[in-house]
N, C-alpha and C positions, 0 to 999 in steps of 0.2 A: 504493500500500500504506500510505501514511501521510505524516506530516509529518517532513521531514528537514532538518537544518541542521547543517553542520559546517565547521570551518576546513579548507581543503585543504592537501595537502602535509605533513601531520603524520607524524612517525616515532615517535610515542609508542606505548607498549604499549596495546592495546585492551582495554577492560573492557565486558562486556555485563551490564547490570542488568535482570532480568526483574521488573517492578514491578506488573504487572496494571493499575494506574491511577496517575495522578499528581494526583489531587484531594486536597483538604485532609484529612489524617488522620495517625494516628500512624505506622503502618508506611510510608506513602507519604512522610512527612517524613524518616524515616531514610534511605530510598532516595534521596531528593533531596539530602540533606545530604552524602552520600558524594562527589558531584561538586562541590557548592557549597563545601564546606569544604576541598577538596584544593588546597593551594597549591604542591604539589611540581612541577607541570608534567611529570610522568612519564607520566600516563595520559590516554587519549582515551576518553570515556565514551559508550556507546550505551545507550539505554533501550528496552525493549519494553513497550508497554501494550496492553490488550485493548479492542477496540471503537473507535468513532469519536469518542467524547467527548474533548474537549481539556480536561485538568485544569488547575487553577489553578497548579500548579508547573511546567507545561511551558515557559512563556515564560521563567521564571527559568533553567531548564536550557539552553534554546536560546541565551539571552544569554551563558551560560558557554561556549558552543561545543559543547554536547552534541547528539547525534543522537537524535531520537525516532522510533521505528518503531511504527506501529499495526498490530496483527494482530487477526483475529477471536478471539472467546472460544474457548479450547480445547474447551469442551464442545460447541461447534457441530460439530466434527469433529476428534477427537483425532489421527487419522492425518494429516490435512492440517496440523494445528498442529505435530506432530512433524517433518514433512518441511520445513515453513517454517523451524523452528529449525535443523535440520540444514543446510539450504542456506545460511542466513545465516552460521552458524558456519564452514562450509567456506570461504565467500567472504572473511570478515573476519579469520580467523586470530587469534582472541581469546587473550589471556593468561589472562583471568579471565571466568568466567560466575558471576554472583552472583544467585540467585533468591530472591524474597521472597513466593512465592505459595503457602505452606503445602504441602498434599499435591500440588498441581500442579507443585511443584518437581521431582518425579520425571522429568517429561518433559524439562525443561531439563538435568538432571544426566545423563540417559541420552544425549541428543544431544551434550552437551559431551564426554562420555567417548568416544563414537564418533568425534568430530572431533578428538580429541587435545588438547583444551584442558587446560593444566597445572593450573589452579586452578579447582575446581568447588565453589562454596559454596551450601549450602542453609541458609536463614535463617528461623527460626521466630519469628513475632510474636504468637502467640495460644495461649491454653490452652483455647479454646472447643471443646466437644465437640458436634458437630452430630448431629441425628437423621438418619434416612434409611434405616434398615433394612439388609437383607442386601446390596443392591447397593452402597450407600455404604461398608459395612464392607469388602467385598471390594476396592473401588477404593482405599481408604486403605491396606490391606495391600499391594496391588500397588505403589502409589506409594512407600510406606515402603521396600519392598524395593529399588526402583530408586534411591532416595536413598542408602540405606546401602551399596549396592554400587557406586554411580557417583560420589558426592560425595567430594571430598578433605577437606572441612572442614564440620563441623556447627556452626552458630551459633544461639544462642537469646537472646532479649531478657530471659529470666528462666528460672529452674529449671523452673517448671511449663510454660512454653511449650516449652522444650527437650524435656522428657519427652513432651509431647503429640504432637509431630511425629515424633521419632526413636525413641521408646520409652525406658523407664527404663534399660535396660542399655547401649544404644548411647550415650545422653546421658552416662551416668556415665563411660564409657570414652573417648569421643571428643569430647564437647561442649565448645564454647568459649562462655563467657558474655560477651556484649557488650551492656552495658546501653544502653537507648535514651537518647540524650543530648539535652540541651536547651541553648540559648544562655541561660545563667543571667542574664547582664547585661541582656538585652533583656526579661526577664520581671520585673525588679525593680519593686516597687511605686512608683507615680508619682502623687502627689497632683494634679498638674496634669492628667494624663490622666484621672484619676478624675473631676475636675470637668467636663472636656470631654465625656466620654461621658454623664455624668449630665445635663448640660445638653442634649446632643443628643437624648437619649431622654426628656427632661422628667421625670426621676426625683426631682429635688430632694433632700430628706433622707430619702427612703423607705428602708426596710430591704430590701436587694436580695439575694435568694437566687439563685445562679447555677448553671449547668450548661453543659458543653461536650462535644459528642460527636455521632456519627452518630445521626440520628433513626431508630432501629432497635430491635427488640424487646430485643436483648441489653443495650442501654443503659438500658432500663427507665424512660423518661421518663414513662410513665403513672403510675408510682409517685409521682413528684414532684407530678403534678396531684392525685392522691388525698390528698396531704398538705396541700394548700392550704386546704381548709375549716378544718382544725384550727389551722393557722398563722394564718389570718386572724381567727379568734376572739380570738386573743391579740395579734396585731400586724396590725391592719386596714390599715396602710400598707405591707404587704409586696408586693414585685413579684418575680415569677419571671422570670429572664432565661435563655432557652434559645438557646445558640449551636450552629449546625450545621444540616446538611441531610440528607435521607434519605427512604426509601420510606414511613416512618411519618408524614410531615408532615400529610397530609390527615386521617388518623385522629386525630392529636393536635389538629388545629384543630377537628375536630368535637367532640371530648371537651371542649375548652376552651369551645366554644359551649354544649354541653349542661350544663356545670357553672356556666355564667354567670361565667366567669373572664376574659372579654375585657379587663377593666380592670386585671387583675392578672398578666397573662402577656405577655411580648414574645418573639417568635421572630425572631431576626436573620438566619437562614440562615447560610451560611458567611461568615466574616470573616477577613481577613488580619492584622488587628491585635488578636489575641486578648489580648495582654498588657494593652492599654488597657481592655478589658472586664473582665478580672480585677481590675484596680485599682478599677473602679467597684463591685465586689461587696462584700458584707459577710460572706458565707459561701458556700462551694461545696458542692453536694450531688451525690453520685455513686453512685446505687443500682444499679450494674450487676449483671446476673445472672452474667456471667463476664468475666474480663479476663486478658490476658497481663501486660504491664508498661505500664500506661497513661501515656503522656507527659503527658497533661493533669494528672495528680496531681503530677507533678514540677514542672510549670509553676506550678501553684497554690502549692506550697511555696516556690518561688523568689519568688513574688509576696507571700509572707507572709500568705496568705489561709487562714483556718481551713476545714477540709474534713471533712464528715461523709460517710462512704462505707459501702457494704455490705461485710460481711466476706467476700464473694466475691472481693474484690480481693486479689491476692497481697501478702504483707507485704514483698516486695522494695522497694516504694516508700515504706515508712514510715520516712522519713529524719528527720523532726522530730516534735515533739509537737503539730503542727498537725493531724495525722490522727486522726480519731475514728471507728473502725469500729463497725458495728452490724449485727446480723442483720436480714435482710429479713423474718424471721418475728417480730421483736419488735413489740410493740404500736405502732401509729402515734403514740400519745401520747409514747412514748419517743423516736421520731424528732423529733417536734415540739419536745420539751424540749431535746434535744441541739442542734438547729439554732438555736433562739432564744437559747441560752446562749453562743453564739460571738461573739467580737469580736477585732479585730486588735490585736496587741501586738508591740513590739520588731521592727519590720520589718527592720532591718539584720542582726540576729543570724541570722535564718532564711536570708536571702540568702547570707550567708557560708557557712553550713552546706552549701548546695547547690553553691557554687563549689568547695569543697574535696572534693566527692564524685566518684565514678566516673561520675556521671550528667551531668557537664559535657560538652557535646557534643565538645569538642576531645579529651577523654580517650577517649570512646567511639569516635570516628573513628580515633584513633591505632591502636587495636586492629585495626580493619578494614584499614587501610593496611598494617599489619604482616603480615597474612595475604596480602595481594596481593604484597607485596615479597619474601616469603621465597622465592618461586619466580623472581621477576623478577631477583633478584641471584644465582641459583645458576649 
């Protein structure tokens, strides 16, 4: 059924985290950090992921002593998925079931309630509204009903994300805001890392415009490519650095070829040392169509990197004056002007602002452990 590794003989309270996948990403990192940041030695962590792909975070969690359980995608057979959840929960006697799978959280909450799990947490990570018509709408209503009737705790990474999954009224009455946290210190600007990445990629003193995120329609990387001709007219030395992987990669590569931008765009794929690449950039551009609370924007500010973003990004993450929002409907010349006018200043001040915020990972994780412990100590 999957990859499993756990220390034997443990008497710790068991926590099941339903994470869908453990590849590099914002929600996935939050799910990973719950186990990695826990120094209490009170909990034994199990993770459910969908499909056979082994994500980049799995080895880190296995090294921590966590158990990773691979299951088929719920959509392959919802009845089989629910029964697998129920059987696992009956066998393991979990104290906590913590699901991070948006509307699919309903299945986990229902199974957990049926199995008598005391702490049942549905965690929203996105404000994205998907299309899909009547069937999708009915499914979301059903799942929301299961979540609201079966979950003990409703958690959202932001106000808009909370309202999206749980509905406005339920979020207002029962919602717990737990901001996505980052390790602020590890994202501090580092001139040596900047020089190393620039040497590795042969960037020299070029003006580097960067982006990090899944290569997917919602992240809108095509918009960045469309900006490049206007930027290159004014800064011919510009290089666009795209961090991340996803289903849109082939389409983006074709667009880069068609626009003759091969000498001005580098696609790195997924990288584990994101902070090093941020230090190598001069400006970060983030033209997303929708967002919940994007961790990358917090990481950028911890790195003291100016950031031009679409005004579709919720203002929850506007912690410093490094953030410059602009409508995607604005003229492209306005985007070009704003991007080329950015430069780094006062790196230490911005770093300290992030350290003192609720977005510091230790502060965010403390709120989650508090939810776990309120029943563990009853």
